[in-house]
Structure formats: structure tokens, C-alpha cells
ZAMAR-813284 format. One line per 5 residues: number of its first residue (from 1); for each residue x negated, y negated, z of N, C-alpha, C. Coordinates in steps of 0.2 Angstrom, whole numbers, always signed. Example, Ala and Ser with C-alpha at 12.3 -4.5 7.8 and 13.67 -1.06 7.14 Angstrom:
BEGIN
1) -66,+28,+39,-62,+22,+39,-66,+16,+39; -64,+11,+35,-68,+5,+36,-64,+0,+39
END
This chain:
BEGIN
1) +698,+211,-833,+704,+212,-837,+709,+214,-833; +715,+211,-834,+721,+213,-830,+724,+220,-832; +725,+224,-827,+727,+230,-828,+734,+232,-827; +738,+227,-823,+745,+228,-823,+747,+221,-820; +754,+220,-821,+757,+213,-820,+764,+214,-817
6) +765,+210,-812,+772,+210,-808,+774,+203,-808; +780,+201,-810,+783,+195,-810,+790,+195,-807; +791,+191,-802,+798,+191,-798,+800,+183,-798; +807,+183,-800,+810,+176,-799,+807,+171,-803; +804,+172,-809,+802,+167,-813,+806,+166,-820
11) +809,+161,-821,+813,+160,-827,+818,+165,-828; +817,+169,-834,+822,+174,-835,+821,+180,-831; +815,+181,-828,+814,+187,-825,+816,+187,-817; +821,+191,-816,+823,+192,-809,+817,+197,-806; +815,+202,-810,+809,+206,-808,+807,+210,-814
16) +800,+209,-816,+798,+213,-822,+791,+216,-819; +790,+222,-821,+784,+226,-820,+781,+228,-826; +775,+227,-827,+771,+230,-833,+765,+234,-829; +766,+241,-830,+761,+245,-826,+755,+247,-830; +754,+245,-836,+748,+247,-840,+747,+241,-845
21) +741,+238,-845,+739,+233,-849,+732,+235,-853; +731,+233,-859,+726,+234,-863,+722,+228,-865; +716,+229,-868,+712,+223,-871,+717,+219,-875; +721,+222,-880,+725,+218,-884,+732,+220,-882; +737,+216,-881,+743,+217,-879,+748,+213,-883
26) +753,+217,-887,+757,+213,-891,+764,+213,-888; +767,+208,-887,+773,+207,-883,+779,+206,-888; +784,+210,-888,+790,+210,-893,+796,+209,-889; +802,+208,-892,+808,+207,-888,+812,+202,-892; +819,+202,-891,+824,+198,-894,+823,+191,-891
31) +826,+186,-894,+826,+179,-891,+828,+179,-884; +825,+175,-880,+827,+174,-873,+826,+180,-869; +821,+185,-871,+820,+191,-867,+814,+189,-862; +810,+184,-863,+805,+182,-859,+798,+182,-861; +797,+182,-868,+791,+183,-871,+786,+177,-869
36) +788,+171,-870,+784,+165,-868,+784,+164,-861; +789,+166,-857,+789,+166,-850,+783,+170,-847; +782,+176,-850,+777,+181,-848,+770,+177,-849; +769,+174,-855,+763,+170,-856,+762,+165,-850; +767,+161,-849,+767,+156,-844,+765,+159,-837
41) +768,+165,-835,+767,+168,-829,+759,+170,-828; +756,+172,-833,+749,+174,-833,+745,+168,-833; +747,+163,-836,+743,+156,-836,+744,+153,-829; +749,+154,-825,+750,+151,-819,+746,+155,-814; +745,+162,-815,+741,+166,-810,+734,+164,-811
46) +732,+163,-818,+725,+162,-819,+723,+155,-816; +728,+151,-815,+727,+144,-813,+725,+144,-806; +725,+149,-802,+723,+150,-795,+726,+145,-791; +733,+144,-791,+736,+139,-787,+736,+132,-789; +735,+131,-795,+734,+124,-798,+741,+122,-799
51) +744,+117,-795,+751,+115,-796,+753,+111,-803; +747,+108,-806,+749,+104,-812,+752,+108,-817; +750,+115,-817,+753,+119,-822,+761,+120,-822; +764,+118,-816,+771,+118,-816,+774,+112,-821; +770,+107,-822,+772,+102,-827,+770,+104,-834
56) +764,+106,-835,+762,+108,-841,+766,+113,-845; +769,+118,-841,+773,+123,-844,+779,+120,-848; +782,+115,-845,+787,+111,-848,+786,+107,-854; +780,+104,-853,+778,+100,-859,+776,+104,-865; +773,+110,-863,+772,+115,-869,+778,+117,-872
61) +784,+117,-869,+790,+119,-872,+794,+113,-875; +790,+107,-875,+793,+102,-879,+797,+97,-875; +797,+98,-869,+801,+93,-864,+796,+87,-864; +799,+81,-864,+796,+75,-863,+793,+74,-856; +787,+71,-855,+784,+71,-849,+786,+65,-845
66) +790,+60,-848,+792,+54,-844,+799,+55,-842; +801,+60,-839,+807,+61,-836,+808,+57,-830; +814,+54,-829,+815,+50,-823,+814,+54,-816; +811,+51,-811,+809,+54,-805,+815,+58,-802; +821,+55,-802,+827,+58,-799,+829,+64,-803
71) +827,+65,-809,+829,+71,-813,+823,+76,-814; +818,+75,-810,+812,+80,-811,+815,+87,-808; +818,+87,-803,+821,+93,-800,+824,+97,-805; +829,+94,-808,+834,+98,-812,+830,+100,-819; +826,+95,-821,+822,+96,-828,+816,+101,-827
76) +812,+100,-822,+806,+104,-822,+806,+109,-817; +808,+108,-811,+807,+113,-805,+813,+118,-806; +819,+116,-806,+824,+121,-805,+824,+127,-811; +823,+125,-817,+823,+130,-822,+817,+135,-821; +812,+134,-817,+807,+139,-816,+809,+145,-812
81) +815,+144,-808,+817,+149,-804,+823,+153,-807; +822,+160,-807,+827,+164,-810,+834,+163,-807; +839,+162,-812,+846,+160,-810,+846,+153,-807; +841,+149,-807,+841,+143,-805,+841,+143,-797; +839,+148,-794,+840,+149,-787,+833,+147,-784
86) +833,+141,-781,+826,+139,-778,+825,+141,-771; +830,+145,-768,+829,+147,-762,+825,+154,-761; +824,+157,-767,+819,+163,-767,+813,+161,-770; +807,+163,-768,+800,+161,-770,+799,+165,-777; +795,+161,-781,+792,+164,-787,+786,+168,-785
91) +786,+174,-787,+780,+178,-786,+777,+181,-792; +770,+180,-793,+767,+183,-799,+761,+186,-796; +760,+193,-798,+754,+196,-795,+751,+201,-801; +745,+203,-800,+742,+207,-805,+736,+210,-802; +734,+216,-805,+727,+219,-803,+722,+218,-808
96) +716,+215,-806,+711,+214,-811,+706,+219,-810; +703,+222,-816,+698,+227,-815,+692,+225,-811; +690,+219,-811,+684,+216,-808,+686,+213,-801; +691,+209,-801,+693,+205,-795,+698,+208,-790; +701,+214,-792,+706,+217,-788,+713,+213,-788
101) +716,+214,-783,+723,+211,-783,+723,+203,-783; +727,+200,-787,+728,+193,-787,+735,+191,-786; +737,+186,-782,+744,+185,-780,+745,+177,-780; +751,+175,-783,+753,+168,-782,+760,+168,-780; +762,+164,-775,+769,+163,-773,+770,+155,-774
106) +776,+154,-777,+778,+147,-777,+785,+146,-774; +785,+141,-769,+791,+140,-765,+793,+133,-766; +800,+132,-766,+803,+125,-766,+804,+123,-759; +802,+117,-757,+802,+114,-751,+805,+107,-751; +810,+106,-747,+813,+99,-746,+808,+95,-742
111) +806,+89,-745,+801,+85,-741,+805,+78,-739; +804,+75,-733,+806,+69,-731,+801,+64,-732; +801,+59,-736,+796,+54,-737,+798,+48,-733; +794,+46,-728,+795,+41,-723,+790,+36,-723; +792,+29,-722,+787,+24,-722,+788,+21,-715
116) +782,+20,-712,+782,+17,-705,+778,+10,-705; +781,+5,-703,+778,-2,-703,+773,-2,-698; +767,-5,-699,+762,-6,-695,+760,-14,-694; +765,-18,-696,+764,-25,-695,+766,-27,-688; +761,-30,-684,+762,-31,-677,+766,-38,-677
121) +766,-42,-682,+770,-48,-681,+778,-47,-682; +779,-41,-685,+787,-40,-686,+789,-34,-681; +795,-33,-681,+798,-28,-677,+796,-21,-680; +794,-16,-676,+792,-10,-679,+798,-6,-682; +797,-3,-688,+802,+0,-691,+800,+6,-694
126) +805,+11,-695,+804,+17,-699,+809,+17,-704; +807,+18,-710,+811,+18,-716,+811,+25,-720; +817,+28,-720,+817,+35,-724,+818,+33,-732; +813,+34,-736,+813,+32,-743,+816,+36,-747; +815,+43,-746,+819,+48,-751,+818,+55,-748
131) +823,+59,-750,+823,+66,-748,+821,+70,-754; +815,+72,-755,+813,+75,-762,+811,+82,-761; +811,+85,-766,+809,+92,-766,+802,+93,-769; +798,+97,-766,+791,+99,-769,+790,+106,-770; +786,+108,-774,+784,+115,-775,+777,+116,-772
136) +777,+121,-768,+771,+123,-764,+768,+130,-767; +762,+129,-769,+758,+135,-772,+754,+139,-767; +755,+145,-766,+751,+149,-761,+747,+154,-766; +741,+154,-766,+737,+159,-770,+732,+163,-766; +732,+169,-767,+727,+174,-764,+723,+177,-769
141) +716,+176,-769,+712,+178,-774,+707,+183,-772; +701,+183,-776,+696,+188,-774,+693,+186,-768; +690,+191,-764,+686,+190,-758,+690,+186,-753; +697,+188,-753,+702,+185,-748,+702,+177,-748; +701,+175,-754,+701,+168,-755,+709,+166,-755
146) +710,+160,-751,+717,+158,-750,+717,+150,-752; +721,+149,-757,+722,+142,-759,+729,+139,-759; +730,+133,-757,+737,+130,-757,+737,+124,-761; +742,+123,-765,+743,+117,-768,+750,+114,-768; +751,+108,-769,+758,+105,-769,+759,+100,-774
151) +765,+100,-777,+767,+95,-782,+773,+92,-780; +774,+85,-781,+780,+82,-779,+780,+75,-782; +786,+72,-781,+787,+65,-784,+785,+60,-780; +781,+55,-783,+779,+49,-779,+780,+43,-783; +785,+39,-781,+787,+33,-785,+789,+35,-792
156) +786,+32,-797,+788,+34,-804,+783,+39,-807; +779,+42,-803,+775,+48,-806,+775,+54,-802; +770,+58,-803,+770,+65,-800,+764,+65,-795; +765,+67,-789,+759,+68,-785,+757,+75,-784; +750,+76,-785,+748,+83,-784,+742,+84,-779
161) +743,+88,-775,+738,+90,-770,+736,+97,-770; +729,+98,-770,+727,+105,-770,+721,+106,-767; +720,+112,-764,+713,+114,-762,+708,+115,-767; +702,+115,-765,+697,+117,-770,+698,+124,-773; +698,+124,-780,+699,+130,-783,+693,+134,-786
166) +693,+140,-785,+688,+144,-788,+691,+149,-793; +692,+147,-800,+696,+151,-805,+692,+158,-806; +696,+163,-805,+694,+170,-806,+692,+171,-813; +696,+169,-818,+694,+170,-825,+698,+164,-829; +695,+163,-835,+698,+158,-839,+704,+160,-843
171) +709,+156,-844,+715,+158,-848,+716,+152,-852; +717,+154,-859,+718,+149,-864,+725,+150,-867; +729,+145,-868,+736,+146,-871,+736,+143,-878; +738,+147,-883,+738,+144,-890,+745,+144,-892; +748,+138,-893,+755,+138,-896,+755,+136,-903
176) +759,+139,-907,+759,+137,-914,+762,+130,-916; +765,+127,-911,+768,+120,-913,+763,+115,-911; +758,+116,-907,+753,+111,-905,+747,+112,-908; +744,+106,-911,+737,+106,-914,+733,+101,-910; +726,+103,-909,+721,+99,-906,+715,+100,-910
181) +715,+96,-916,+709,+97,-920,+702,+95,-917; +702,+91,-913,+696,+89,-909,+694,+94,-905; +698,+98,-901,+696,+103,-897,+694,+109,-901; +697,+110,-907,+695,+116,-912,+687,+114,-914; +686,+108,-915,+679,+106,-917,+674,+107,-912
186) +676,+105,-906,+672,+106,-900,+670,+113,-899; +675,+118,-899,+674,+125,-898,+669,+128,-904; +670,+125,-910,+666,+128,-915,+659,+126,-914; +658,+119,-912,+651,+117,-910,+648,+121,-905; +651,+123,-900,+648,+127,-895,+647,+134,-897
191) +651,+137,-902,+650,+144,-904,+644,+144,-909; +643,+138,-913,+638,+138,-918,+631,+137,-914; +632,+133,-908,+626,+132,-904,+623,+139,-902; +628,+144,-900,+626,+150,-898,+624,+155,-904; +624,+152,-910,+623,+156,-916,+628,+162,-917
196) +634,+160,-916,+640,+165,-916,+645,+162,-921; +644,+157,-925,+649,+154,-929,+651,+158,-934; +647,+164,-936,+650,+169,-941,+656,+172,-940; +658,+172,-933,+665,+175,-932,+670,+171,-935; +670,+164,-934,+675,+160,-937,+674,+160,-945
201) +668,+160,-948,+667,+160,-955,+670,+166,-958; +669,+172,-955,+671,+178,-958,+679,+179,-958; +681,+177,-952,+689,+177,-951,+692,+172,-957; +689,+167,-958,+692,+162,-963,+692,+164,-970; +687,+168,-971,+686,+171,-978,+691,+176,-980
206) +695,+178,-975,+701,+183,-976,+706,+179,-981; +706,+173,-979,+711,+169,-984,+707,+165,-989; +701,+163,-988,+698,+159,-993,+691,+162,-994; +690,+167,-999,+684,+170,-1000,+679,+165,-1003; +680,+159,-1005,+675,+155,-1008,+672,+151,-1002
211) +674,+152,-996,+671,+148,-991,+664,+150,-989; +660,+145,-989,+653,+147,-988,+650,+145,-981; +653,+140,-978,+651,+138,-972,+657,+134,-968; +657,+133,-962,+661,+129,-958,+657,+124,-954; +659,+118,-954,+655,+113,-950,+659,+109,-946
216) +657,+107,-940,+660,+102,-936,+657,+95,-937; +661,+90,-939,+658,+84,-939,+663,+78,-939; +661,+72,-939,+666,+66,-937,+667,+62,-943; +666,+65,-949,+667,+60,-955,+673,+57,-956; +678,+60,-953,+685,+57,-953,+686,+51,-948
221) +681,+51,-943,+682,+46,-938,+683,+50,-931; +684,+56,-931,+685,+60,-925,+683,+67,-927; +680,+71,-922,+678,+78,-923,+683,+82,-927; +681,+86,-932,+686,+90,-935,+682,+96,-939; +685,+101,-940,+682,+107,-944,+682,+105,-951
226) +677,+106,-955,+677,+105,-962,+674,+112,-965; +675,+113,-971,+673,+119,-974,+670,+118,-981; +665,+122,-983,+662,+121,-990,+664,+127,-994; +668,+125,-999,+671,+130,-1004,+668,+129,-1011; +662,+126,-1011,+658,+126,-1017,+659,+119,-1021
231) +663,+115,-1018,+665,+108,-1021,+659,+103,-1020; +659,+98,-1023,+654,+93,-1021,+654,+90,-1014; +659,+91,-1011,+660,+88,-1004,+663,+93,-1000; +662,+93,-993,+666,+97,-988,+673,+95,-988; +678,+100,-987,+685,+99,-986,+687,+100,-979
236) +691,+95,-976,+694,+97,-970,+698,+103,-969; +697,+107,-964,+700,+113,-964,+708,+113,-964; +711,+108,-961,+719,+108,-961,+721,+107,-969; +717,+104,-973,+719,+103,-980,+720,+110,-983; +716,+115,-981,+716,+121,-984,+722,+125,-982
241) +726,+123,-978,+733,+126,-976,+733,+128,-969; +739,+129,-967,+741,+131,-960,+738,+137,-958; +737,+142,-963,+734,+148,-961,+727,+148,-959; +723,+144,-962,+716,+143,-961,+715,+140,-954; +719,+135,-952,+719,+132,-945,+721,+137,-940
246) +726,+141,-942,+729,+146,-937,+723,+151,-935; +720,+154,-940,+715,+159,-939,+709,+156,-935; +707,+150,-937,+701,+147,-934,+703,+146,-927; +709,+144,-925,+711,+142,-918,+711,+149,-914; +714,+154,-917,+714,+161,-914,+707,+163,-912
251) +702,+163,-917,+696,+166,-916,+692,+161,-911; +693,+155,-911,+689,+150,-907,+692,+150,-900; +699,+151,-899,+702,+152,-893,+699,+158,-889; +699,+164,-893,+696,+170,-890,+689,+169,-888; +685,+166,-892,+678,+166,-891,+677,+161,-885
256) +681,+156,-884,+680,+151,-878,+682,+154,-871; +686,+159,-871,+688,+162,-865,+684,+169,-863; +678,+168,-864,+674,+174,-862,+676,+177,-855; +677,+184,-855,+678,+187,-849,+685,+185,-846; +689,+182,-850,+696,+179,-848,+701,+182,-852
261) +706,+177,-853,+713,+179,-856,+715,+174,-861; +717,+176,-867,+720,+172,-872,+727,+173,-873; +731,+168,-872,+739,+169,-873,+741,+166,-879; +744,+170,-884,+745,+167,-891,+753,+168,-892; +756,+162,-893,+763,+162,-894,+765,+163,-902
266) +769,+168,-904,+770,+169,-911,+764,+170,-915; +760,+175,-914,+754,+175,-917,+754,+175,-925; +760,+178,-928,+760,+178,-935,+762,+172,-938; +764,+167,-935,+766,+160,-938,+760,+157,-942; +762,+156,-948,+758,+153,-953,+754,+158,-957
271) +755,+164,-956,+751,+169,-959,+755,+174,-963; +753,+175,-970,+757,+180,-974,+755,+187,-972; +761,+191,-972,+760,+198,-969,+755,+202,-973; +753,+200,-979,+748,+204,-982,+741,+204,-979; +740,+198,-976,+733,+197,-973,+733,+199,-965
276) +738,+201,-962,+739,+202,-955,+734,+208,-953; +733,+213,-957,+729,+219,-954,+722,+216,-953; +719,+212,-958,+712,+209,-958,+712,+204,-952; +717,+200,-951,+718,+196,-945,+717,+199,-939; +720,+205,-938,+720,+209,-932,+713,+212,-931
281) +710,+214,-937,+703,+216,-936,+698,+211,-933; +699,+204,-936,+695,+199,-933,+697,+197,-926; +703,+198,-924,+705,+197,-917,+702,+202,-913; +702,+208,-915,+699,+214,-911,+691,+213,-910; +688,+211,-916,+681,+211,-916,+679,+205,-911
286) +682,+200,-911,+680,+194,-907,+682,+195,-900; +688,+199,-898,+689,+200,-892,+684,+205,-888; +682,+210,-892,+677,+214,-890,+670,+211,-888; +668,+206,-893,+662,+203,-892,+662,+199,-886; +667,+195,-885,+667,+190,-879,+671,+193,-873
291) +673,+200,-873,+676,+203,-868,+682,+199,-865; +686,+197,-870,+692,+193,-869,+698,+198,-870; +703,+197,-865,+709,+200,-866,+715,+196,-869; +719,+199,-874,+723,+195,-878,+730,+197,-876; +735,+192,-875,+742,+193,-875,+745,+189,-880
296) +749,+192,-885,+752,+189,-891,+759,+191,-891; +763,+186,-893,+770,+188,-894,+772,+188,-901; +777,+191,-903,+779,+192,-910,+786,+193,-911; +789,+191,-916,+796,+193,-918,+796,+198,-924; +790,+199,-927,+789,+202,-933,+787,+210,-933
301) +791,+214,-937,+790,+221,-938,+783,+222,-942; +782,+217,-947,+776,+218,-951,+770,+216,-946; +770,+212,-941,+765,+210,-937,+763,+217,-933; +768,+220,-930,+767,+226,-926,+764,+231,-931; +766,+232,-937,+764,+237,-941,+757,+236,-943
306) +755,+229,-944,+748,+227,-946,+743,+229,-941; +745,+227,-934,+741,+229,-929,+740,+237,-928; +745,+241,-930,+744,+248,-930,+739,+250,-935; +740,+247,-941,+736,+249,-947,+729,+247,-946; +727,+241,-943,+721,+239,-942,+717,+242,-936
311) +721,+243,-931,+717,+245,-924,+719,+252,-922; +723,+255,-926,+725,+262,-924,+730,+261,-918; +734,+267,-917,+739,+267,-912,+736,+266,-905; +730,+268,-904,+727,+267,-897,+722,+261,-896; +723,+256,-901,+719,+250,-901,+722,+245,-898
316) +729,+245,-896,+732,+240,-893,+738,+243,-889; +742,+239,-885,+748,+242,-882,+753,+237,-884; +759,+240,-886,+765,+236,-888,+770,+236,-882; +772,+230,-879,+777,+230,-874,+783,+226,-876; +788,+230,-876,+795,+227,-878,+799,+225,-872
321) +801,+218,-872,+804,+216,-866,+812,+216,-868; +815,+219,-863,+823,+219,-863,+826,+216,-857; +831,+213,-858,+835,+209,-853,+842,+209,-854; +846,+210,-848,+853,+209,-848,+855,+205,-842; +861,+204,-840,+863,+200,-835,+861,+202,-828
326) +858,+208,-827,+857,+210,-821,+849,+213,-820; +846,+214,-825,+839,+217,-824,+835,+215,-830; +828,+215,-829,+823,+215,-834,+819,+221,-835; +817,+223,-841,+814,+229,-842,+808,+228,-847; +802,+231,-846,+797,+231,-851,+796,+239,-853
331) +797,+240,-859,+795,+247,-862,+789,+246,-865; +784,+250,-863,+777,+250,-865,+776,+256,-869; +775,+255,-876,+774,+261,-881,+767,+264,-880; +767,+271,-879,+761,+274,-880,+759,+275,-887; +753,+277,-888,+750,+277,-895,+755,+282,-900
336) +757,+288,-897,+761,+292,-901,+768,+289,-902; +770,+286,-898,+777,+283,-898,+777,+277,-904; +771,+273,-904,+771,+268,-909,+771,+272,-916; +767,+277,-917,+767,+281,-923,+774,+283,-925; +778,+286,-921,+784,+288,-922,+789,+283,-924
341) +789,+277,-920,+793,+271,-921,+792,+268,-928; +786,+268,-930,+784,+265,-936,+786,+269,-942; +785,+276,-941,+787,+280,-947,+794,+281,-948; +798,+280,-943,+805,+281,-943,+809,+274,-943; +805,+269,-944,+807,+262,-944,+812,+260,-939
346) +810,+262,-933,+814,+261,-927,+814,+254,-925; +819,+251,-921,+818,+244,-919,+814,+243,-913; +808,+240,-914,+803,+240,-908,+801,+232,-907; +805,+228,-911,+803,+221,-910,+806,+218,-904
END
């Protein structure tokens, strides 16, 4: 489990320190305070120097993947650096209770792409094809493991080079705007194989008490989760509503990241505030069973209140991100401070 986190020069963060992390961490803050950026930073660190994540982070934000090669710098690379200053390295570090210190440094490097002719029948020539920028990833992991990776432009595509990676822990990112029904079904199949499918069933019964079982099958032509609510046939889970799919994805994501980290953007999306306490109970039970650490962002006072009601003030940590033109700050609320803030309706979102 990550115990503390330090981010420097990544997106909106000139520098951000979180000195205390818990099993469940709820991230609040105004728009553009860096909530999603914090999730991305943890994902980059968990990637152990995998440079492909430099592209995936932008695709996850809704940017198209077929950006013209000449515009990749300004579209993908430059916005990763705080203040668009690519002369300073991005640094993400953390302390893990099992693996110790973990460090990732990302630097921008100007690369000269040169073509040398080896044709003996023609006059030898050297051609400068382009002056391009690459991102170089330097990762220091457990047992003094050092990994280097690089991502750059090649022709009409993106070239990735990386050392062999030994991932210290699994990290799964769950975004409210992206669905992968086949991946949900695959994760359910693995969970049912381990005879732990009841975690999903019990969580879904929070919304649909009639639900008797959940199945993964391909009756629609592709793997999907189906449910039995007592009708003559099974019903596809998405037909039962966005909330059902959202809860299933939460529980399955946590279960699939055993001993790792799950990163959830806007955890309350698609869920009515009245069921949030029971949802938090399901998240907590699954996280404890699979020893998974949870980072979840929220804009909702009701979501924070529900976590407090379900888990108690010491069952999670609330981190509120604050930013202005010169600095970033994370205010971590201790249990008694959460109690006071909720009782007096103070602004903690």
C-alpha cells in the first residue's frame, strides 16, 4: 500500500505532497485542482517506467489518438509539464509499505533523426529527416531496480522503447465515461472461478434486491454480464441501468487489483445519493478482502458524508486539493476534523 506521495511538475502540480495515505482515499477539490491528474500520476508510477502511459493518459481525457505527428508535442507531451515548461523534469515518488521508495522521472529530450545511405552504387549521403522531441522515463523501483523507457514519433506513428518491466503492483483506472463490457465480463468470470462472485452479487443487490445471480456469457455475440431477477430469461446488466454497471465495475476493478491500487474518477457518477453509504460498505469490504488500495475523486458533499456514515471517520482519509497561480496544497482531514466539518456543513469538497 502506498503510504505517501510526492508529485512535481506534472500538469497542474508545480509540487504536491501527501504525507499520509490510507486504504481508502477520497480526493476532493474544485475544478482544475488536479484530482484526475493525481490519479494519472499514481498510474504512471505504477507503470514502472512504461512510456505508453504518456499516450493513454491523453486518450483517457478524450483526446483523439490520431493526432498529426507534427502536433504530438503540443497535444500530448507539452501539457504533461506544469506551466508547459518541458525544461524541468516530471518527478513522481511514493513510499510503499512493502516495496519501499518508488521513483519515476520523465524528461523531455530533443532527438535528431538521421538517415545514412548504405547504397554502394550511389554517392554516400547523410540526410537529417527531422528534429523531434522524445520523452524519456527513468524508473527506480524495489531492490534497486532501474528501468528506462522512451517514446517518440516515427513516421505517422509513435515509437516506444522500454526495458523489461517488473511491475511492483497492479493499478487499474476506472473512468466514468468509458465502458468495456467485455472486460467486465472477463473479470467476473475470474472472480466466479475463485468462488468469490458473491462480492458482485451482494453489491448489485443494493440497487436491485430481486437479483438472484450474475452470469458472464456471450448470448449477445460478445461476453457481457447478465443478471437473473426472476424473469423467464436473464437480463443484460446495462439494461438494468447505469448504476448497476457502475457498481459492478467498481467491485470488479477492486477485486482484479489484488495487493494493488484502484483509481476511480468521480466515484458517485450514476449513483443516487441514498445508496452511497451501502456502496461504500461494498467498496470497503472488497478492498479489505483483496488488500486493494482505493483512490477516488468526488465533487459531492453527499459522497463524503456517505463515506463517513458507512466507514466511520477513521475508515478513510479525505484529501482536499487546493491550487492557485503559485502553489498546490493538499489538506488531509484527520477523523475528528471530518466529524467537525460535516456537523457544521463546512466546505470540504
